[in-house]
C-alpha angles and dihedrals in degrees: 000000000000119000112250090214106046102009092236114154099222123083136146129222110246099177137004128191140159118269137180092036092308095309095109140025124237114209128191109209134190122209111235090209105049100013096231121137129229138170129242132182127215116206135178111258105245132205116252113274122198127211115218108217124212091259092052097258117136126217134171116275114257120195088191091061089053092049092048092052092049092045090052091051091047096046111140091002127114095257116130125229087238091059090050089050091050093051091048090048090052091051089049092050091049090048091052089052092051093080101249102319136063128177124235087237091059091047091049092048092051093048093046092050092050093045091049088061093045107040128350094208091054088048092054092045092051092044091052091059098034096047091039097228105207100181142022093257095062090046092050091048090057091047092050090050090052092048092048092050090048092052093048089049092052091049091050091049092049091049091050090051090051097244 
């Protein structure tokens, strides 16, 4: 591995650990020429996955696009970068299991389900863009559905606790 600082070709691995939920390896390296340290990641080479858009077009899957969409929904909310990475990794795993193609609808549904469990405001923000709310009524319908699901979840929890 070439050093990013001096371009020397010799480096040694100082530390290795699992990253991305065990789907890649993070390595800390030290350049044998200049002594500086840098990080590399080793990932499994994956087959090309295509995303089927709503209009039927196909484009290569991009985990970065998923992360950017989630980051945008979570902006100024207490959602960690690690959580965003985990959600994007789950979408990527599901895409790999979909035999070469995954629809934008399936991606959106996975992200919304994960965001619902992480942060309800991020969920609503993502849903507003993904479901293309065009008026206040459709937005309010989604909010009411979220509130209703939250209330039924609280009742079930209280019943389970014997209250």
